[in-house]
N, C-alpha and C positions, 0 to 999 in steps of 0.2 A: 500555723498561728491561730490562736483562739479567736473566734468570731467576736466575742464581747470585747476583747482587747482592740481589735480592728475598729469596732464601733466607737470605743472611747477615743482612739487616735483621730478618727474622722471628725468626731464631735469637737475635739480639741482644736483641730485645724480650722474647722468652720468658725469656732468661737474666736480664734486668733484673727482670722480674716475679717470677721464682723467688727472686730474692735480696732481695726486700722483707721476707720472713719472717726470723725469727731463724736464723742459720747453725746447723747441727747441733751444732757443738762450742761454741756460744756459752755464756758463763757464765750461770747462772740469773739471772732478774730478781730485783730486791731492792726491797722497799717499806718505807718508814719512816713510822711514825705516832708522835705524842707531843708532848713539850714541849721546853724549851730545851736539854736534855741531848742532843737528837738533831736539832734544827732546823738546817738548813744554808743558810738564807737566805730562807725564805718571808716572814718578818716584815719583811725589807727592802722588800717591795712593799706594805706596809700602813702606815696612819697609826697607829702605836702607839709607846709608849715602850719596849716590850720588844724592843729591837734591839741587835745587836752589829755595827754597820756603820761603826765608826770606830776608828782607832788608839787603843790598842795591840792590840785584837783582831786576830788574824791575823798577828801579828808574826813567827811562825815557820811560817806557811802557805807553801807553795811560791812563791806570788806576793808574799809579805810584805805582803799587804793584807787588810783586814777583809772577810769574806765573808758575815757574818750568823751564822757559827758562834760559839757562846759558848765559845771556846777560844783559846789562843795559836796553835794550829795545826790539826791534824786532830782530828775528833771521832769518837765511837764508830761511827757509820754508815760514815764514810770507811775506818776500819780494818777493819770487817767486809767492806766491798767488796774491799779488798786481799786478804783471806783467801779470798774465794770467786772470786778471779781476775777481778773485774769493775772497770770504771771507776766512780768515785763517781756516785751518783744525783744528778740535778739537783733543785732545789726545784720543786715542782709549778707554782708561779706564774712560773717563769722562762720567758721568751720563747724560750729556746734548746731547751726541751723539745718537740721536734717530730721527725717522721720516725723514723729509726733510733734516735735517742736515747731515744725512748719505750720501746723494747724492753729497755733496760737496767733500767727500773723508774722509780720516782719517790719523792721525799721530800715527805710531806704535813705534816710536823711544824711546830709553831708555838709559840714561846716564850710561857710564861705560862699555858698551858691546863692543865686537869685532867680528871679523870673527870666532874666535875660542871660543868654549864653556868655556874654562878655563880662558879666558881673563876677568878680572874684578871680579874674585871670592871673592876678599876682600870686594866688595860692597854687597855681599850676594844676596839680593832679587831684581834682575833686569831682564828685559825682553830680554833674549838672542835672537839672530837673528832667530833661528829656531822657537822659540815661537812667534816672531813677524809675521813670515810667517803663522803660525797656526792661529793667530788672523786675518790675512788677509783672510784666508779661511772662518773663522767664520763670518767676516764682510760680505763676499759675500753671505753667507746664509741669513743673516739678511736683506740685500738689496733685495735679491731674494723674500723674503716673502712680501716685500713692493711693488716692481715693476715687479716681475716675472723674471725667469731665463734668458730669451732672452735679455731683456733690461739691466739686470745686467751685462751680458757678454759684451754688447756693451759699457756700462759705463766704465768697467775695461779696455777693449781693447783701448778705446779712451782716457784714462786717462794719465796724466803725473805722472811719479814716480821719486822720489829722493832717492838715496841710498848712505849713508855716513858711511863708515866703514874703519878700518885699523889702524888708529893712535893708538888706545888703545892696539892693539896687540903688539905694540912695547913699548909704554910708561907704561902701567899697566900690562904688561906680560913679554916680553923678557928682557926688561931693568928695570923692577920694582925693583929688588934687584940684587946685584952682584951674579953671578952663579945661576940665576933662573933656574927652572926645564927645561924650554924651551931652555935657552941658553946652558945648559949642553947637551940637546938632539940634538940640531942643531947648526951648524955654521951659521952665519947670512945669507949668500947667500942661503943656503939650507932651512932655515926657511922661507925666502921670497918666494921661489918656492913652499913650502908647503902651505903657507897661500893663495897664488894666486890660487892654485889648489882647495882649500876649498872654496874660494870666487866664483870661477867659478860654483861650484855646487849650491851655494846659488842663484846666478843670473839665472841659468837655472831653478831652482824651481820657481822663480818669473815669468819667461817667461811661464812656464807650467801652472801657475795660471792665465795667461791672459794678463800680462803686455807687452805692445808693444812699449812704449817710456820711457826709463829709463836713467835718468842722474846719472852717477856714479862718485862721487868725489874721486880723489886721496887724499893722505894726504897732509897737508900743510908742511912747512919746520919744522919738529918736533924739531930739535935742536935749533930753534930760538925763541921759546916761552919763556916768562919770567920765568916760572917754571924751565926750563932747564938751562937758563942763570944763575939763582940763584944757581944752584947746580954745574954747570960745567964751567962757564965762568970767566975768569980773567979780561978781558978788553972789555966785551960786544960782544965777538965773539961767533958764534953759536956753539953748542956742536957737535963735530966731529962725534961721533959714531951714534947719532940719525940722523944727516944729511946723513950719509952713508946709513942708513936704508931707509930713504925716497928716496934717490937717486937710490936704487935698486928696491924698491917696485913700485914707480910710473910708470917708463917706462914699466915694466912687466905687470902692470895692463892695460895700454893702449893697449899693444900687445894682451893680452888675450881678451879684449873687441872687438878689430877689428877682431880677429879670430872668436869669437862667431858670430858677425854680418855676416861674410863671410859664416859660416856654416848655419846660419838661412836664408841667402839670403835677409836680410833687416837690415836697420840701427836702430836696437832696442836699443842698448846700446850706450850712448854718454859719452865719457870721458871728465870729467871736470878737467882741470889742476889747481887744487887748489894751488899747490906748486908755480907755476910761478905767479899766481894771488897775493899770499901773498908776494912773493919776490920783486915784484914791489915796494910796500910801505915799506917793511922791509929794502930794499936797499937804498931807498931815501924817507924817511917819509915826509920831508918838501914839496916835490913836490906834495904830496897828501893832504897837509894841516894838517899833524900830527906833534906834537912837539917831539914825541918819538914813536919808534916801539919796544923799549926794556923794558921799565918800564910799568907794568900793572897799570891801573887806580885804581884798588881795590886789596889790598893785604898787605903783610908786608914782612920785610926782604929785602935783595938785590933785586933790580928790582921789588919790590912788588911781588916777585915770590914764596914766601914760604907759604904753607898752603892754606886755603880756603879764599874766600872773605866773610867776616862777618861784623856785625855791629861794631865790634872793629877794623876793618882794616883801613889803610890809604885809603882815598877816594878822587880822584881828583875832582875839582869843575866843569870841563868842559870835559865831556866824548868824545865829538866830536874831540878833538885834541889828543886822545890816540888811537893807533891802537889796543891795547889789553885791554879788559875790566878787565879780571882777569888773574891769572897765565897761563891759557890755551886757553881762548876763545876770539875771536875778539870782538871789540865794535860794536854797531849797525852801526856806520858809516863805519867801515871796512867791515861789512857784506854787506852794500849797494854797496860798490865798487866791492865785489866778485860777487854779483848778477847782477850788470851792465855788468860784463864780461861774465857771463852765458848767458845773453840775447843778447848781441851784439858783444861779443868778437870774435877775429879772430881764425883761426885754431890753433894758438899757445896755446890758452886757451881752445878751445872747438873742440873736434875731434869726428866725421867728420863735425859737424855743431853746430851753436849756437841755443839758444831757440827761437829767433825771426824767424829763418829759419824753425825750426821745426813747429812752429805755422802756418807759411805761407803755408808750404807743407800740413800740416794736414787739413787746412781750405779748401783746394781744393778737398779733397777726398769726 
């Protein structure tokens, strides 16, 4: 065999091996943890009722098909991926998540879960947050086999992480039924203190696994979603008890994140004030181009807030003028407004800094 041919083969092999790692100018990896607000299809692989795998979900998605996202189109992680110049992350349970695709990151979120293990028990088979963190460890082992432990550590340390938890601990746990087990165990202020302390442990586990930039969203205005209006509202006013819960939880979450950053000596955790982001267009929908922030686009009953969004539901013709897609979840257009605030919002929305500042700072390192 000709020596020059052997040289070309060796060079080709070395070139291939060198290119298994992330290219120097690759977008940073992105990891997503949490509930239905950020699930992009993991629950499709599970035997659970908490799924968005049928029409009209996905009606405005590029493929016009249901993908498992609880949205008419793109959800918050998709839109953040757009902003950081990355392709959307795949669900961790997807068979397509192999090889180079792993280097983009992964979405571990699962609809129905909360901070607590007993949140969402009615959905049976969902990926609770501790299991999501175990999958993250498994993910790192898989990537390590691909690019080596050192590069994997670097990929995780430099990644952006999104964590969205808390709403279900109220909606599908504490307030799920009158006199729920948790509401008998705790008065609301004590319950909030308890779940904040549990959340802190989860976030510290994430830090110990290598996460160094974590966007942590507070809850939206829980009492103002169409599902709660349908059950509790007489004239379109937000449900008082759920608003009280959000009003206690969100400030304590911010305090806990700032305290963690202070202990760690670095701005690892970024508080995303989802409550105020929502209240802007709930308080004045017309100013943001919505015809309503009370009625869901897809649903039935008062405010289209009863039950699930299904093929038999009322469906609005123009999703862009509805702030809520279904009884619980914002429309793609509302998600775009949320992500716009995540990227460029003032400290009212993003504490201590927004995503564009994070990207600027991290680009200098």
